[in-house]
C-alpha positions as CSV (number, residue, x, y, z in Angstrom):
1,M,-0.1,-0.1,-0.4
2,N,1.5,3.6,-1.2
3,L,0.8,6.4,1.7
4,N,1.8,9.7,1.5
5,I,3.2,9.7,4.9
6,V,4.6,13.3,6.5
7,S,6.1,14.2,9.4
8,A,4.4,16.7,11.8
9,E,7.3,19.0,11.1
10,Q,6.8,18.9,6.9
11,A,3.0,19.5,7.9
12,A,3.3,22.1,9.8
13,Q,4.8,23.8,6.4
14,Q,1.8,23.2,4.6
15,K,-1.9,24.4,4.4
16,Y,-5.0,22.6,4.0
17,E,-8.5,22.9,3.4
18,L,-9.2,20.4,6.0
19,I,-7.9,18.4,8.8
20,I,-9.4,15.0,9.7
21,I,-8.1,13.5,13.3
22,G,-8.2,9.8,13.2
23,S,-8.4,7.1,10.6
24,G,-11.0,4.8,11.6
25,F,-14.4,4.1,10.5
26,G,-15.9,7.7,11.0
27,A,-13.1,9.4,9.9
28,S,-13.1,7.7,6.5
29,F,-16.6,7.9,5.8
30,F,-16.1,11.6,6.7
31,L,-13.1,11.9,4.1
32,L,-15.0,10.2,1.5
33,E,-17.6,13.0,1.4
34,A,-15.0,15.6,1.8
35,L,-13.2,14.5,-1.4
36,K,-16.3,15.0,-3.4
37,K,-16.1,18.5,-2.0
38,I,-13.0,20.1,-1.8
39,N,-10.0,20.4,-4.2
40,G,-7.2,21.2,-2.0
41,N,-4.9,19.5,0.4
42,I,-6.4,17.2,3.2
43,L,-4.0,16.2,6.0
44,V,-5.3,13.2,8.1
45,L,-3.7,12.8,11.4
46,E,-3.1,9.3,13.1
47,W,-1.6,8.7,16.3
48,G,-0.5,5.1,15.5
49,D,2.2,3.5,12.9
50,Y,0.6,1.7,9.7
51,H,1.3,-2.2,10.4
52,S,0.7,-4.5,7.4
53,W,-1.6,-7.9,7.4
54,N,1.4,-10.2,7.5
55,W,2.9,-7.8,10.4
56,Q,-0.4,-8.3,12.3
57,L,-0.4,-12.1,11.6
58,S,3.1,-12.6,12.5
59,Q,3.0,-10.4,16.0
60,G,-0.4,-11.7,16.8
61,K,-1.7,-8.3,17.6
62,N,-3.1,-5.3,15.7
63,S,-0.8,-2.2,17.0
64,A,2.5,-2.0,18.6
65,V,1.1,0.3,21.1
66,D,-0.7,-1.4,24.1
67,P,-4.2,-0.2,24.5
68,A,-3.6,-0.3,28.1
69,D,-0.7,2.1,28.1
70,T,-3.0,4.8,26.4
71,F,-6.6,4.6,27.7
72,K,-8.0,4.2,31.2
73,N,-11.3,1.9,31.1
74,T,-13.8,2.4,33.7
75,A,-16.6,1.0,32.4
76,E,-17.9,-2.7,33.1
77,K,-17.3,-3.7,29.6
78,E,-13.3,-4.0,28.5
79,W,-13.4,-2.0,25.1
80,N,-10.5,-2.8,22.8
81,C,-9.1,0.3,21.5
82,T,-6.3,-0.1,18.6
83,I,-4.2,3.0,18.2
84,G,-2.9,2.4,14.9
85,F,-3.4,3.3,11.0
86,G,-7.1,2.4,10.5
87,G,-7.9,2.6,14.2
88,G,-10.8,-0.1,14.9
89,M,-10.8,-1.4,11.7
90,N,-8.1,-3.0,12.6
91,C,-9.7,-5.3,14.9
92,W,-12.9,-5.4,13.1
93,F,-15.0,-9.1,12.5
94,A,-16.2,-7.7,9.3
95,Q,-20.1,-7.8,10.4
96,T,-22.2,-5.1,9.5
97,P,-25.6,-5.9,10.9
98,R,-28.4,-2.7,11.2
99,F,-30.1,-1.7,14.1
100,H,-33.5,-3.1,14.0
101,P,-36.2,-0.6,13.8
102,A,-37.5,-1.5,17.4
103,D,-34.1,-0.7,18.6
104,F,-34.8,2.9,18.1
105,K,-37.9,2.9,20.5
106,T,-37.2,0.3,23.3
107,A,-38.7,2.3,26.1
108,S,-42.0,2.5,24.1
109,L,-42.0,-1.1,23.1
110,Y,-40.7,-2.9,25.7
111,G,-40.2,-0.5,28.8
112,V,-36.3,-0.5,28.4
113,G,-33.7,2.2,28.1
114,N,-34.8,5.4,26.1
115,D,-36.5,5.9,22.7
116,W,-33.9,7.6,20.2
117,P,-35.1,11.2,18.9
118,I,-34.5,9.7,15.4
119,S,-36.0,6.6,13.7
120,Y,-34.9,3.7,11.5
121,D,-36.6,5.1,8.6
122,D,-34.8,8.2,9.4
123,L,-31.3,6.2,9.0
124,E,-31.9,3.8,6.4
125,P,-30.8,5.8,3.2
126,Y,-27.4,6.3,5.0
127,Y,-27.2,2.5,6.1
128,C,-27.7,1.9,2.2
129,D,-24.9,4.5,1.5
130,V,-22.5,2.7,3.8
131,E,-23.2,-0.8,2.7
132,S,-22.5,0.6,-1.1
133,I,-19.2,1.9,0.0
134,M,-18.1,-1.1,1.8
135,S,-19.6,-3.6,-0.8
136,V,-21.9,-5.6,1.8
137,S,-23.4,-8.8,1.1
138,G,-26.6,-9.9,2.3
139,D,-29.5,-12.1,1.9
140,P,-32.6,-10.5,0.5
141,D,-34.8,-12.4,2.8
142,M,-33.4,-10.3,5.7
143,Q,-35.9,-7.4,4.2
144,S,-38.8,-8.9,6.3
145,M,-36.8,-8.1,9.5
146,F,-34.7,-4.8,8.2
147,P,-36.7,-3.2,5.7
148,R,-34.4,-1.7,2.7
149,S,-34.9,1.0,0.0
150,K,-32.3,-0.7,-1.9
151,P,-30.7,-4.2,-2.2
152,Y,-27.5,-5.4,-0.9
153,P,-24.9,-4.3,-3.2
154,Q,-23.4,-7.7,-3.2
155,P,-25.1,-11.3,-3.2
156,P,-25.1,-13.3,0.1
157,H,-22.5,-15.6,0.8
158,R,-23.2,-19.5,0.1
159,P,-24.7,-20.9,3.4
160,T,-23.3,-23.8,5.1
161,A,-25.8,-26.3,6.4
162,I,-25.9,-24.7,9.9
163,D,-26.8,-21.4,8.7
164,R,-29.6,-22.6,6.8
165,I,-30.8,-24.6,9.8
166,M,-30.4,-21.2,11.7
167,K,-31.7,-19.3,9.3
168,N,-35.3,-21.4,9.1
169,A,-35.1,-21.4,13.0
170,I,-35.0,-17.7,13.0
171,W,-37.8,-17.4,10.5
172,T,-39.9,-19.7,12.3
173,A,-39.4,-17.6,15.7
174,T,-39.8,-14.5,14.2
175,L,-43.4,-15.4,12.8
176,S,-44.5,-17.1,16.6
177,C,-42.9,-14.3,18.5
178,Q,-43.3,-10.7,17.4
179,R,-44.1,-9.1,20.6
180,P,-42.6,-10.0,24.6
181,E,-46.0,-10.0,26.1
182,Q,-46.5,-13.6,23.9
183,G,-44.1,-15.3,26.0
184,C,-40.8,-15.6,23.9
185,Q,-37.4,-15.1,25.5
186,L,-36.0,-11.6,26.0
187,I,-32.7,-10.4,25.4
188,H,-31.8,-7.0,27.4
189,G,-35.4,-6.4,27.0
190,R,-36.6,-7.4,23.3
191,P,-37.6,-10.3,21.3
192,A,-34.7,-13.0,21.1
193,A,-36.3,-13.7,17.8
194,L,-35.5,-10.1,16.5
195,M,-31.9,-10.2,17.1
196,P,-30.0,-8.9,13.9
197,N,-28.5,-11.4,11.5
198,V,-24.8,-11.2,10.9
199,I,-23.9,-9.8,7.6
200,Y,-20.7,-10.4,5.7
201,V,-18.4,-8.1,4.0
202,P,-16.5,-9.6,1.2
203,F,-13.0,-7.7,1.8
204,R,-10.0,-8.3,4.1
205,P,-11.3,-6.2,7.3
206,N,-7.7,-4.7,8.2
207,L,-7.0,-2.8,4.9
208,L,-8.6,0.7,4.4
209,C,-7.0,3.0,2.0
210,I,-6.8,6.6,3.4
211,M,-4.7,9.0,1.1
212,V,-3.2,11.8,3.0
213,F,-3.6,14.7,0.9
214,S,-5.6,14.0,-2.1
215,R,-6.8,10.4,-3.4
216,C,-6.9,7.1,-2.7
217,I,-4.4,4.9,-4.8
218,R,-7.0,1.6,-5.8
219,T,-5.6,-1.9,-5.2
220,Q,-7.1,-5.3,-4.9
221,E,-6.6,-4.9,-1.3
222,C,-8.0,-1.3,-0.9
223,I,-11.4,0.0,0.0
224,P,-11.5,3.2,-2.6
225,V,-12.7,5.9,0.0
């Protein structure tokens, strides 16, 4: 991968139309839209180094920086923060499930948490945009659980025998368990049958190309942004 990397001293001598902090998912999608509107230089600031896929496999880790050396985690859940080029994409499992429509109104439906100020329908077009950028693969039958305005960019992966058994079981449970008062099992206050399905993305998850200054150099192992 060809990267236009500059030192802090070199960057200080230039002028930029936009400076983006971080090179993870959020920054990358923001950069994609910015490149459509900005003709000047763009600088992406990244704390960590770039480590190739081969390096990560040989070292058994995503970054040379231990997350415990940089972040203090006081929450019950231990979050894995990757300090490196690509951010959390280095430790991503290539799964892109949407929130279920019911997730946006758990208080109204199930008396748990708080309702969102926006709905699934508000976010749905943006889900489609992101899935198109990432070339997400998915089963068209998911339409019945996660309404879509556009088809999945890529066809579903060939299911295994276990996948087919689980899919049939989920569909059966969904038909017989639409509301919690009907006696179905609850997970965190919502019907277990409505837990999102896993959608696989057909590319290597650790490589996302971000070009400092101008454009992405497209390769077979790079998602153009």
